[in-house]
Residue frames as a rotation matrix with the C-alpha (Angstrom) as fourth column:
MET 1
0.571 0.821 0.000 0.00
0.821 -0.571 0.000 0.00
0.000 0.000 -1.000 0.00
ARG 2
0.430 -0.483 -0.763 2.82
0.168 -0.788 0.593 2.42
-0.887 -0.383 -0.257 0.84
ILE 3
-0.607 -0.692 0.391 4.43
0.477 0.077 0.875 1.73
-0.636 0.718 0.283 -2.51
PHE 4
-0.091 0.662 0.744 1.29
0.975 -0.091 0.201 2.75
0.201 0.744 -0.637 -4.37
THR 5
0.832 0.385 -0.400 1.03
0.486 -0.854 0.188 6.01
-0.270 -0.351 -0.897 -2.46
LYS 6
0.025 -0.907 -0.419 4.72
0.124 -0.413 0.902 6.74
-0.992 -0.075 0.102 -3.15
VAL 7
-0.619 -0.205 0.758 4.29
0.734 0.195 0.651 6.00
-0.281 0.959 0.030 -6.84
ARG 8
0.390 0.849 0.358 1.23
0.902 -0.430 0.038 8.25
0.187 0.308 -0.933 -6.98
GLN 9
0.720 -0.184 -0.670 3.12
0.235 -0.842 0.485 11.03
-0.653 -0.506 -0.563 -5.23
MET 10
-0.393 -0.918 0.059 6.04
0.306 -0.070 0.949 10.66
-0.867 0.391 0.308 -7.63
LEU 11
-0.347 0.350 0.870 3.69
0.935 0.061 0.348 10.92
0.069 0.935 -0.348 -10.60
LEU 12
0.753 0.645 -0.132 2.12
0.657 -0.747 0.101 14.05
-0.033 -0.162 -0.986 -9.16
ASP 13
0.343 -0.722 -0.601 5.54
0.146 -0.591 0.794 15.56
-0.928 -0.360 -0.098 -8.60
THR 14
-0.613 -0.621 0.489 6.64
0.551 0.108 0.827 14.86
-0.567 0.777 0.276 -12.16
THR 15
0.085 0.702 0.707 3.48
0.963 -0.241 0.124 16.40
0.257 0.670 -0.696 -13.61
GLU 16
0.838 0.162 -0.522 4.03
0.371 -0.870 0.325 19.52
-0.401 -0.466 -0.789 -11.52
ILE 17
-0.124 -0.965 -0.232 7.60
0.176 -0.251 0.952 19.70
-0.976 0.077 0.201 -12.77
LYS 18
-0.489 0.007 0.872 6.41
0.858 0.182 0.480 19.32
-0.156 0.983 -0.095 -16.37
VAL 19
0.598 0.774 0.209 3.93
0.788 -0.616 0.023 22.15
0.147 0.151 -0.978 -15.91
ASP 20
0.621 -0.454 -0.639 6.65
0.136 -0.740 0.658 24.36
-0.772 -0.495 -0.398 -14.41
ILE 21
-0.466 -0.833 0.298 8.98
0.422 0.086 0.902 23.58
-0.777 0.547 0.311 -17.30
LEU 22
-0.128 0.504 0.854 6.27
0.982 -0.055 0.180 24.46
0.138 0.862 -0.488 -19.83
GLN 23
0.857 0.437 -0.273 5.65
0.489 -0.856 0.165 27.78
-0.161 -0.275 -0.948 -18.10
ILE 24
0.189 -0.880 -0.435 9.35
0.074 -0.429 0.900 28.57
-0.979 -0.202 -0.016 -18.17
GLN 25
-0.533 -0.363 0.764 9.53
0.733 0.254 0.631 27.70
-0.423 0.896 0.131 -21.87
LYS 26
0.402 0.758 0.513 6.66
0.894 -0.447 -0.041 30.08
0.198 0.475 -0.858 -22.62
LYS 27
0.816 -0.146 -0.559 8.39
0.170 -0.864 0.474 32.87
-0.552 -0.482 -0.680 -20.74
LEU 28
-0.207 -0.978 0.030 11.65
0.238 -0.021 0.971 32.24
-0.949 0.208 0.237 -22.59
GLU 29
-0.221 0.199 0.955 9.88
0.974 0.096 0.205 32.40
-0.051 0.975 -0.215 -25.94
ASN 30
0.826 0.556 0.090 8.51
0.556 -0.831 0.031 35.80
0.092 0.024 -0.995 -25.01
HIS 31
0.515 -0.713 -0.477 11.95
0.044 -0.533 0.845 36.96
-0.856 -0.456 -0.243 -23.90
ASP 32
-0.391 -0.666 0.635 13.47
0.671 0.266 0.692 35.91
-0.630 0.696 0.343 -27.20
LYS 33
0.197 0.559 0.806 10.90
0.941 -0.340 0.006 37.93
0.277 0.756 -0.592 -29.12
ASN 34
0.944 0.179 -0.277 11.44
0.279 -0.882 0.380 40.95
-0.176 -0.436 -0.882 -26.90
ILE 35
0.138 -0.973 -0.183 15.22
0.209 -0.152 0.966 40.77
-0.968 -0.171 0.182 -27.26
GLU 36
-0.377 -0.217 0.900 14.91
0.902 0.133 0.410 40.61
-0.209 0.967 0.146 -31.05
LEU 37
0.602 0.690 0.402 12.62
0.741 -0.671 0.041 43.63
0.298 0.273 -0.915 -30.96
VAL 38
0.769 -0.385 -0.511 15.10
0.124 -0.693 0.710 45.59
-0.627 -0.609 -0.485 -28.84
PHE 39
-0.273 -0.934 0.231 17.94
0.438 0.093 0.894 44.80
-0.856 0.346 0.384 -31.24
SER 40
-0.102 0.290 0.951 15.87
0.983 -0.119 0.142 45.86
0.154 0.950 -0.273 -34.23
TYR 41
0.905 0.425 -0.029 15.09
0.420 -0.880 0.219 49.18
0.068 -0.211 -0.975 -32.51
LEU 42
0.407 -0.840 -0.360 18.78
0.121 -0.341 0.932 49.65
-0.905 -0.423 -0.037 -31.72
ASP 43
-0.387 -0.519 0.762 19.67
0.806 0.212 0.553 49.01
-0.449 0.828 0.336 -35.36
GLU 44
0.385 0.620 0.683 17.12
0.847 -0.531 0.005 51.61
0.366 0.577 -0.730 -36.47
LEU 45
0.933 -0.027 -0.358 18.49
0.186 -0.816 0.548 54.15
-0.307 -0.578 -0.756 -33.99
THR 46
0.015 -0.998 -0.055 22.10
0.311 -0.047 0.949 53.62
-0.950 -0.031 0.310 -35.04
GLU 47
-0.296 -0.057 0.953 21.18
0.955 0.020 0.298 54.02
-0.036 0.998 0.049 -38.71
LYS 48
0.719 0.634 0.286 19.28
0.625 -0.769 0.133 57.20
0.304 0.084 -0.949 -37.89
LYS 49
0.716 -0.506 -0.480 22.19
0.147 -0.564 0.813 58.62
-0.682 -0.653 -0.330 -35.88
GLU 50
-0.257 -0.879 0.401 24.70
0.645 0.153 0.749 57.95
-0.720 0.451 0.528 -38.67
ASN 51
-0.087 0.304 0.949 22.58
0.948 -0.267 0.173 59.84
0.306 0.915 -0.264 -41.19
GLU 52
0.818 0.561 0.130 21.90
0.484 -0.792 0.374 62.86
0.313 -0.243 -0.918 -38.96
ARG 53
0.311 -0.761 -0.569 25.47
0.765 -0.156 0.625 63.56
-0.565 -0.630 0.534 -37.90
VAL 54
0.924 -0.053 0.379 26.67
0.186 -0.803 -0.567 67.06
0.334 0.594 -0.732 -38.77
LYS 55
0.047 -0.979 -0.198 30.38
0.938 0.112 -0.329 67.84
0.344 -0.170 0.923 -38.81
ILE 56
0.967 0.183 -0.179 31.45
0.242 -0.880 0.408 70.76
-0.083 -0.438 -0.895 -36.66
GLY 57
0.140 -0.968 -0.208 34.58
0.641 -0.071 0.764 72.85
-0.754 -0.240 0.611 -36.78
TYR 58
-0.174 -0.317 -0.932 36.38
-0.410 -0.838 0.361 74.95
-0.895 0.445 0.016 -39.34
LYS 59
0.632 0.386 0.672 35.31
0.483 0.482 -0.731 74.72
-0.606 0.787 0.118 -42.92
LYS 60
-0.399 -0.875 -0.276 37.88
0.195 -0.375 0.906 75.40
-0.896 0.308 0.320 -45.64
Protein backbone atom coordinates (compact mmCIF):
# COMPACT_ATOMS: atom_id res chain seq x y z
CA MET A 1 0.00 0.00 0.00
CA ARG A 2 2.82 2.42 0.84
CA ILE A 3 4.43 1.73 -2.51
CA PHE A 4 1.29 2.75 -4.37
CA THR A 5 1.03 6.01 -2.46
CA LYS A 6 4.72 6.74 -3.15
CA VAL A 7 4.29 6.00 -6.84
CA ARG A 8 1.23 8.25 -6.98
CA GLN A 9 3.12 11.03 -5.23
CA MET A 10 6.04 10.66 -7.63
CA LEU A 11 3.69 10.92 -10.60
CA LEU A 12 2.12 14.05 -9.16
CA ASP A 13 5.54 15.56 -8.60
CA THR A 14 6.64 14.86 -12.16
CA THR A 15 3.48 16.40 -13.61
CA GLU A 16 4.03 19.52 -11.52
CA ILE A 17 7.60 19.70 -12.77
CA LYS A 18 6.41 19.32 -16.37
CA VAL A 19 3.93 22.15 -15.91
CA ASP A 20 6.65 24.36 -14.41
CA ILE A 21 8.98 23.58 -17.30
CA LEU A 22 6.27 24.46 -19.83
CA GLN A 23 5.65 27.78 -18.10
CA ILE A 24 9.35 28.57 -18.17
CA GLN A 25 9.53 27.70 -21.87
CA LYS A 26 6.66 30.08 -22.62
CA LYS A 27 8.39 32.87 -20.74
CA LEU A 28 11.65 32.24 -22.59
CA GLU A 29 9.88 32.40 -25.94
CA ASN A 30 8.51 35.80 -25.01
CA HIS A 31 11.95 36.96 -23.90
CA ASP A 32 13.47 35.91 -27.20
CA LYS A 33 10.90 37.93 -29.12
CA ASN A 34 11.44 40.95 -26.90
CA ILE A 35 15.22 40.77 -27.26
CA GLU A 36 14.91 40.61 -31.05
CA LEU A 37 12.62 43.63 -30.96
CA VAL A 38 15.10 45.59 -28.84
CA PHE A 39 17.94 44.80 -31.24
CA SER A 40 15.87 45.86 -34.23
CA TYR A 41 15.09 49.18 -32.51
CA LEU A 42 18.78 49.65 -31.72
CA ASP A 43 19.67 49.01 -35.36
CA GLU A 44 17.12 51.61 -36.47
CA LEU A 45 18.49 54.15 -33.99
CA THR A 46 22.10 53.62 -35.04
CA GLU A 47 21.18 54.02 -38.71
CA LYS A 48 19.28 57.20 -37.89
CA LYS A 49 22.19 58.62 -35.88
CA GLU A 50 24.70 57.95 -38.67
CA ASN A 51 22.58 59.84 -41.19
CA GLU A 52 21.90 62.86 -38.96
CA ARG A 53 25.47 63.56 -37.90
CA VAL A 54 26.67 67.06 -38.77
CA LYS A 55 30.38 67.84 -38.81
CA ILE A 56 31.45 70.76 -36.66
CA GLY A 57 34.58 72.85 -36.78
CA TYR A 58 36.38 74.95 -39.34
CA LYS A 59 35.31 74.72 -42.92
CA LYS A 60 37.88 75.40 -45.64
